[in-house]
C-alpha positions in Angstrom: 20.0 -12.1 2.8 20.7 -15.8 2.9 23.4 -15.1 5.6 20.8 -13.4 7.8 18.4 -16.3 7.4 21.2 -18.8 8.5 22.0 -16.5 11.5 18.4 -16.2 12.5 17.8 -20.0 12.2 20.9 -20.7 14.3 19.9 -18.2 16.9 16.4 -19.6 17.0 17.7 -23.2 17.5 20.0 -22.0 20.3 17.1 -20.2 22.0 15.0 -23.3 21.9 17.9 -25.3 23.3 18.3 -22.8 26.0 14.7 -23.1 27.0 15.0 -26.9 27.0 18.1 -26.9 29.2 16.7 -24.2 31.5 13.6 -26.2 32.0 15.6 -29.3 32.7 17.6 -27.5 35.3 14.5 -26.1 37.0 13.0 -29.6 37.1 16.3 -30.9 38.6 16.1 -28.2 41.3 12.6 -29.4 42.3 14.0 -32.9 42.7 16.7 -31.7 45.0 14.2 -29.9 47.2 14.7 -27.3 49.9 14.1 -29.4 53.1 17.5 -28.4 54.5 19.9 -25.6 54.2 22.3 -27.6 52.0 19.5 -28.7 49.7 18.2 -25.1 49.6 21.5 -23.7 48.3 22.0 -26.6 45.9 18.6 -25.9 44.4 19.3 -22.2 44.2 22.6 -22.9 42.4 20.9 -25.1 39.9 18.2 -22.5 39.3 20.8 -19.8 38.8 22.5 -22.1 36.2 19.2 -22.2 34.4 19.1 -18.4 34.2 22.7 -18.4 33.0 21.9 -20.9 30.2 18.9 -18.9 29.1 20.9 -15.7 28.7 24.1 -17.3 27.4 23.0 -19.8 24.7 21.2 -17.4 22.4 24.4 -15.3 22.3 26.3 -18.4 21.2 24.3 -18.3 18.0 26.5 -15.4 16.9 29.5 -17.7 17.0 28.6 -18.9 13.5 29.9 -15.5 12.3 33.3 -15.9 13.9 32.5 -14.4 17.3 33.6 -15.3 20.8 32.4 -14.4 24.2 34.1 -11.9 26.5 33.2 -10.6 30.0 32.0 -7.0 29.9 33.7 -5.3 32.9 31.1 -2.5 33.1 28.1 -4.9 32.9 29.8 -7.2 35.5 30.6 -4.4 38.0 27.5 -2.2 37.5 25.0 -4.9 36.7 25.9 -8.3 38.1 27.6 -7.5 41.3 24.8 -5.3 42.8 22.3 -8.0 41.7 24.4 -10.7 43.4 24.6 -8.7 46.6 20.8 -8.1 46.8 19.9 -11.7 45.9 22.5 -13.2 48.3 21.3 -10.9 51.1 17.6 -11.9 50.6 18.4 -15.6 50.2 20.7 -15.7 53.3 18.1 -13.8 55.4 15.3 -16.1 54.4 17.0 -19.5 54.0 15.4 -22.4 55.9 16.7 -23.4 59.3 19.5 -21.5 60.9 21.8 -21.1 58.0 25.1 -19.2 57.6 24.8 -15.6 58.9 21.0 -15.7 58.8 20.5 -14.1 62.1 23.0 -11.3 61.4 21.4 -10.4 58.1 17.9 -10.5 59.6 19.1 -8.1 62.4 20.6 -5.8 59.8 17.5 -5.9 57.7 15.4 -4.8 60.8 17.9 -2.1 61.7 17.7 -0.4 58.3 14.0 -1.0 57.9 14.0 -3.3 54.9 12.9 -6.6 56.5 9.4 -6.3 55.1 10.8 -6.1 51.6 13.3 -8.9 52.3 10.5 -11.1 53.6 8.2 -10.4 50.6 10.9 -11.0 48.0 12.1 -14.0 49.9 8.9 -15.8 48.9 10.3 -16.0 45.4 13.7 -17.7 46.0 13.8 -19.4 42.6 13.0 -16.2 40.7 15.8 -14.4 42.5 18.4 -17.1 41.8 17.3 -17.4 38.2 17.6 -13.6 37.8 21.1 -13.6 39.2 22.2 -16.3 36.7 20.6 -14.5 33.8 22.3 -11.2 34.7 25.6 -13.0 34.8 24.9 -14.3 31.3 24.0 -10.8 30.1 27.4 -9.6 31.3 29.0 -11.4 28.4 29.4 -9.9 25.0 29.9 -11.4 21.5 33.0 -9.9 19.9 35.0 -10.8 16.8 37.2 -13.8 17.4 40.4 -12.0 16.1 40.9 -8.4 16.8 43.2 -6.3 14.5 46.7 -5.7 16.0 47.8 -2.2 17.0 50.3 -2.1 14.0 47.5 -3.0 11.6 45.3 -0.3 13.0 48.1 2.3 12.8 48.9 1.4 9.2 45.3 1.7 8.3 45.0 5.1 9.8 48.2 6.2 8.1 47.0 5.1 4.7 43.7 6.9 5.3 45.5 10.1 6.3 47.8 9.9 3.3 44.9 9.4 0.9 43.1 12.4 2.5 46.2 14.6 2.0 46.5 13.5 -1.7 42.9 14.1 -2.3 43.2 17.6 -0.8 46.2 18.4 -2.9 44.5 17.3 -6.1 41.4 19.4 -5.2 43.6 22.4 -4.6 45.6 22.0 -7.9 42.5 21.6 -10.1 41.7 25.4 -10.4 45.3 26.3 -11.1 45.6 23.6 -13.7 42.4 24.9 -15.5 43.7 28.4 -15.4 47.1 27.4 -16.8 45.4 25.5 -19.6 43.3 28.5 -20.5 46.4 30.7 -20.9 48.1 28.3 -23.4 48.0 29.5 -27.0 45.8 27.7 -29.4 47.0 25.6 -32.4 48.3 27.7 -35.4 46.1 27.4 -38.5 47.6 27.2 -42.0 45.2 28.0 -44.9 45.4 25.7 -47.9 43.2 25.4 -50.9 41.9 27.9 -53.4 43.5 30.9 -51.7 46.9 29.3 -51.9 46.4 28.4 -55.6 45.3 31.9 -56.4 48.5 33.3 -54.8 50.6 31.0 -57.0 48.6 32.1 -60.1 49.3 35.8 -59.4 53.0 35.1 -59.0 53.0 33.3 -62.4 51.3 36.2 -64.2 53.8 38.6 -62.8 
């Protein structure tokens, strides 16, 4: 119980730290501004970093139990990459000025009939960038720092199978053992006492 309290306290402190760092990064992005294309992308990168911090630091609280972070391929391919494509498309199509491939993406958006959606979501540049960073952080898993080797896993499985076989044999031998014990002759009884003395007295009289 005390271990869970320590874990919860550590995770709570890491969450508070994540909120503080995320807020600091968002404030930094406002200082950079979005008056030009370069400033716009710098701000979006900082905001995405805030989302990454918010998703990543609470998971770091699990490191107190000997955990480390690993990239989850499934979450990265199925979760982050589609999010990155959508966010990048909207940001590129709605960036200020005449940015990189802006006209091309605007034309494509008109052709497939999604320009209204792109324009509406483009009003929330910071939210989109923050979401992309958070999804990247969620693509990381906390796993044990040292994974058992293949030999150790094989040896463990072998011991488990051997124990199961021995238990099965013992269970199969129990009825036979009980039957054999039932067939054994009982201990021979020898009468001693008055009957034996009476027999000796009769012999003497004879």
